[in-house]
C-alpha positions in Angstrom: -0.1 0.1 0.3 1.2 3.7 -0.8 1.0 6.5 1.3 -1.9 8.7 0.9 -1.4 12.2 -0.9 -1.6 15.5 1.5 -2.7 18.2 0.1 -3.5 22.0 1.7 -6.3 24.4 0.2 -8.3 26.6 1.5 -12.2 26.2 2.4 -14.5 28.3 -0.4 -17.7 27.1 0.2 -19.2 24.6 3.2 -22.5 22.9 1.2 -24.2 20.5 3.0 -23.8 18.9 6.6 -20.8 16.8 5.7 -19.1 18.4 2.7 -16.7 21.4 1.9 -15.2 22.7 -1.1 -11.5 23.5 -1.3 -9.8 25.0 -3.4 -5.9 24.2 -3.5 -3.3 26.7 -5.4 0.2 25.2 -6.8 2.5 27.2 -8.9 4.6 25.8 -11.8 6.6 27.3 -14.9 4.4 27.3 -18.2 5.7 25.0 -20.3 6.8 26.7 -23.2 7.6 30.0 -21.9 9.0 29.1 -18.3 6.7 31.9 -16.5 5.6 30.9 -12.8 1.8 30.3 -13.0 -0.5 29.9 -10.7 -2.8 27.0 -11.3 -5.8 26.2 -8.7 -7.8 23.1 -8.7 -11.4 22.4 -6.5 -11.7 19.4 -4.5 -14.9 18.2 -2.6 -13.7 17.1 0.8 -15.5 14.9 3.1 -15.7 16.9 6.7 -17.5 15.8 9.7 -16.4 18.9 11.6 -19.1 21.1 11.9 -16.6 24.2 13.1 -15.0 24.5 9.6 -15.8 28.1 8.3 -15.0 29.4 4.6 -11.5 31.0 4.6 -9.9 28.6 6.9 -6.7 26.8 5.6 -6.9 23.0 6.0 -5.0 19.3 5.1 -7.0 17.1 3.1 -6.1 13.9 2.0 -6.9 11.0 -0.6 -9.4 8.3 0.6 -11.8 6.0 -0.7 -15.1 7.3 -3.2 -17.3 8.6 -0.5 -19.6 9.7 -3.4 -19.7 10.6 -6.9 -17.2 13.5 -7.0 -16.1 13.3 -3.4 -12.6 11.6 -2.9 -10.6 13.6 -0.4 -10.9 13.8 3.7 -10.5 16.5 6.1 -7.6 15.6 8.0 -6.7 18.7 10.0 -6.7 23.1 10.1 -3.5 24.6 9.0 -3.0 27.4 11.4 -0.5 30.3 10.0 1.5 32.8 12.0 -0.3 31.6 15.3 0.5 33.6 18.2 1.6 31.9 21.3 
């Protein structure tokens, strides 16, 4: 068995009780011109945590198919620059 893929993204919509939409942005060079370009992709994520809100940064991992388009699962909330 291989390791599960993980991605970090931002919640853009809370739809239903256990589903959130997460957008993941990647940066990579253009194939021909080599300029760094931002690419984004949306994922439907299974999330049983009711406290997730729009704008939260989250960590997601792949899992078995839960529905037609839901193949990712919520792992944790990513906290950047937290004051201690």
